[in-house]
Residue frames as qw, qx, qy, qz and C-alpha x, y, z in Angstrom:
[[0.202, 0.863, 0.078, 0.457, -85.19, 117.18, -104.79],
 [0.615, -0.207, -0.346, 0.678, -82.32, 118.76, -102.83],
 [0.106, -0.971, -0.212, 0.017, -82.51, 122.05, -101.08],
 [0.652, 0.275, -0.072, 0.703, -79.65, 124.39, -101.96],
 [0.145, -0.866, -0.032, -0.476, -80.55, 127.20, -99.66],
 [0.577, -0.046, -0.518, 0.630, -78.37, 128.27, -96.73],
 [0.298, -0.908, -0.261, -0.136, -79.72, 130.37, -93.81],
 [0.469, 0.258, -0.316, 0.783, -77.39, 133.02, -92.39],
 [0.415, -0.809, -0.412, 0.059, -77.85, 134.61, -89.08],
 [0.442, 0.441, -0.122, 0.772, -76.36, 138.04, -88.70],
 [0.429, -0.774, -0.358, 0.297, -75.78, 140.31, -85.72],
 [0.315, 0.603, -0.025, 0.733, -74.92, 143.98, -86.15],
 [0.256, -0.145, -0.520, 0.802, -74.20, 146.48, -83.34],
 [0.224, 0.438, 0.298, -0.818, -77.08, 148.63, -84.45],
 [0.580, 0.622, 0.521, -0.073, -79.82, 149.05, -87.05],
 [0.213, 0.908, -0.209, -0.293, -77.74, 151.87, -88.58],
 [0.220, -0.516, 0.787, 0.256, -74.79, 149.52, -89.07],
 [0.558, 0.248, 0.790, 0.053, -77.01, 146.86, -90.56],
 [0.492, 0.798, 0.299, -0.179, -78.55, 149.28, -93.01],
 [0.048, 0.819, -0.479, -0.313, -75.07, 150.57, -94.01],
 [0.329, -0.305, 0.868, 0.211, -73.75, 147.10, -94.65],
 [0.509, 0.434, 0.741, -0.057, -76.91, 145.95, -96.36],
 [0.378, 0.881, 0.033, -0.283, -76.84, 149.00, -98.64],
 [0.145, -0.669, 0.650, 0.330, -73.14, 148.21, -99.51],
 [0.267, -0.073, 0.931, 0.239, -74.21, 144.86, -100.92],
 [0.332, -0.019, -0.417, -0.846, -77.33, 146.30, -102.53],
 [0.233, -0.355, -0.902, 0.074, -79.69, 144.35, -100.17],
 [0.006, -0.703, -0.492, 0.513, -81.26, 147.68, -98.96],
 [0.261, 0.315, 0.489, 0.770, -82.68, 149.78, -101.64],
 [0.124, 0.592, 0.371, -0.704, -84.58, 153.05, -101.84],
 [0.182, 0.380, 0.618, 0.664, -86.81, 154.59, -104.52],
 [0.157, 0.221, 0.234, -0.934, -88.95, 157.64, -104.78],
 [0.047, -0.447, -0.821, -0.353, -92.72, 157.40, -105.38],
 [0.219, -0.825, -0.441, -0.278, -95.13, 160.28, -105.15],
 [0.099, 0.761, -0.278, 0.578, -92.32, 162.47, -103.75],
 [0.692, -0.586, 0.349, -0.235, -91.76, 160.06, -100.86],
 [0.253, 0.524, -0.812, 0.043, -88.61, 157.99, -100.40],
 [0.925, -0.210, 0.069, -0.310, -89.42, 154.26, -99.81],
 [0.018, -0.582, 0.811, -0.058, -87.01, 151.68, -98.53],
 [0.946, -0.017, 0.000, -0.323, -87.06, 148.01, -98.98],
 [0.392, -0.489, 0.772, 0.107, -84.85, 144.87, -98.42],
 [0.877, 0.414, 0.002, -0.242, -84.15, 142.43, -101.13],
 [0.636, -0.325, 0.582, 0.388, -81.53, 139.90, -102.34],
 [0.261, 0.558, -0.419, -0.667, -82.36, 140.98, -105.77],
 [0.745, 0.335, -0.414, -0.402, -82.23, 138.38, -108.55],
 [0.183, 0.286, -0.911, 0.236, -80.61, 135.81, -106.21],
 [0.668, -0.412, -0.542, -0.300, -83.07, 133.21, -104.93],
 [0.409, -0.137, -0.634, 0.642, -83.53, 133.84, -101.22],
 [0.261, -0.797, -0.365, -0.403, -84.91, 136.27, -98.81],
 [0.216, 0.268, -0.466, 0.815, -84.22, 138.65, -95.84],
 [0.515, -0.672, -0.521, -0.109, -86.00, 138.69, -92.47],
 [0.076, 0.543, -0.349, 0.760, -85.26, 141.83, -90.43],
 [0.587, -0.441, -0.662, 0.152, -85.59, 140.47, -86.90],
 [0.098, -0.806, 0.040, -0.582, -84.33, 143.63, -85.17],
 [0.198, -0.516, 0.626, -0.550, -84.05, 143.60, -81.43],
 [0.690, -0.159, -0.703, -0.068, -84.37, 140.30, -79.59],
 [0.385, -0.598, 0.352, -0.609, -85.43, 140.17, -75.90],
 [0.182, 0.160, -0.929, 0.281, -84.49, 137.54, -73.29],
 [0.608, -0.413, -0.563, -0.377, -87.23, 135.56, -71.70],
 [0.425, -0.024, -0.614, 0.665, -86.37, 137.00, -68.26],
 [0.293, -0.398, -0.011, -0.869, -89.33, 139.29, -67.51],
 [0.112, -0.218, -0.883, 0.400, -91.27, 138.59, -64.32],
 [0.369, -0.317, -0.347, -0.801, -95.01, 138.89, -64.32],
 [0.099, 0.136, 0.826, -0.538, -97.76, 138.53, -61.74],
 [0.298, -0.392, -0.649, -0.580, -101.43, 137.78, -62.43],
 [0.325, -0.184, 0.406, -0.834, -104.00, 139.31, -60.06],
 [0.037, 0.148, 0.985, -0.078, -106.07, 136.38, -58.77],
 [0.276, 0.534, 0.582, -0.548, -109.25, 138.53, -58.55],
 [0.438, 0.708, -0.008, -0.553, -109.20, 140.39, -61.85],
 [0.861, 0.280, 0.347, 0.245, -106.92, 138.19, -63.98],
 [0.259, 0.961, -0.100, 0.024, -104.92, 141.30, -64.75],
 [0.877, 0.061, -0.085, 0.469, -101.25, 140.83, -65.56],
 [0.201, -0.966, 0.146, 0.070, -98.73, 143.12, -63.89],
 [0.712, 0.493, -0.328, 0.377, -95.07, 143.48, -64.90],
 [0.684, -0.695, -0.010, 0.221, -92.79, 142.99, -61.89],
 [0.352, -0.618, 0.426, 0.560, -89.64, 143.37, -63.94],
 [0.600, 0.694, -0.151, -0.368, -89.25, 144.06, -67.69],
 [0.935, 0.160, 0.180, 0.262, -87.41, 141.57, -69.93],
 [0.292, -0.706, 0.332, 0.553, -83.92, 142.52, -70.89],
 [0.674, 0.703, -0.092, -0.206, -82.76, 143.08, -74.38],
 [0.852, -0.037, 0.289, 0.434, -80.06, 140.94, -76.06],
 [0.201, -0.610, 0.309, 0.701, -77.20, 142.85, -77.75],
 [0.245, -0.092, 0.715, 0.648, -77.33, 143.78, -81.35],
 [0.618, 0.424, 0.019, -0.662, -79.70, 144.18, -84.32],
 [0.498, -0.076, 0.853, 0.138, -80.45, 140.82, -85.95],
 [0.600, 0.490, -0.257, -0.578, -81.08, 140.00, -89.56],
 [0.693, -0.044, 0.717, 0.065, -81.69, 136.59, -91.07],
 [0.445, 0.595, -0.399, -0.538, -80.86, 135.97, -94.73],
 [0.779, 0.052, 0.623, 0.046, -81.39, 132.78, -96.77],
 [0.340, 0.686, -0.419, -0.488, -79.64, 132.33, -100.13],
 [0.957, 0.220, 0.186, 0.034, -79.19, 129.84, -102.81],
 [0.618, 0.609, -0.225, 0.443, -75.62, 131.23, -103.11],
 [0.578, -0.173, -0.412, 0.683, -72.82, 132.40, -100.77],
 [0.226, -0.895, -0.291, 0.251, -73.27, 135.26, -98.45],
 [0.394, 0.830, -0.133, 0.371, -71.44, 138.41, -99.74],
 [0.667, 0.116, -0.415, 0.608, -67.94, 138.73, -98.26],
 [0.005, 0.473, -0.157, 0.867, -68.87, 142.14, -96.79],
 [0.667, -0.470, -0.011, -0.577, -71.39, 140.49, -94.45],
 [0.779, 0.051, -0.609, 0.139, -69.29, 137.51, -93.35],
 [0.282, 0.239, -0.597, 0.713, -67.95, 139.15, -90.30],
 [0.447, -0.216, 0.250, -0.831, -71.48, 139.57, -88.88],
 [0.746, -0.077, -0.587, -0.305, -72.51, 135.87, -89.09],
 [0.383, -0.369, 0.669, -0.519, -73.42, 134.29, -85.71],
 [0.503, -0.061, -0.839, -0.201, -74.51, 130.71, -85.05],
 [0.508, -0.363, 0.347, -0.700, -77.28, 130.86, -82.44],
 [0.091, -0.088, 0.980, -0.155, -77.98, 127.70, -80.62],
 [0.188, 0.580, 0.790, -0.062, -81.78, 128.32, -80.82],
 [0.118, 0.193, 0.328, 0.917, -82.52, 130.97, -83.45],
 [0.254, 0.308, 0.436, -0.807, -85.25, 133.41, -82.41],
 [0.702, 0.528, 0.141, -0.457, -86.88, 133.06, -85.91],
 [0.433, -0.192, 0.784, 0.402, -86.11, 130.66, -88.75],
 [0.470, 0.285, -0.419, -0.723, -87.00, 130.35, -92.33],
 [0.902, 0.028, 0.171, -0.395, -89.54, 127.49, -93.00],
 [0.970, 0.205, -0.124, 0.035, -87.77, 124.21, -93.13],
 [0.556, 0.494, -0.445, 0.499, -84.46, 125.36, -91.73]]
């Protein structure tokens, strides 16, 4: 059995930009229930899925453990990587409107199972 899914790693400047672009391709939808507006991410009828990763942090924080108490202290906070990150996996091509946001990370922060 062959696997016909392709994972796409997208990087947007901000969550607002991501939401705008995902809305344009109908991957971000809203509906009203009990007078409350609800939002959800979906690829619709296309086999696949969306993983909103959001902010990604570097592994450069410095910590120190108190030898007496075992308590962990932060010496310096980790730094944030640029962008707002979204992973999409599809059994079809990524919409053209999202192509400019595709990145190819060497070691993705998160992956879909098997990819």
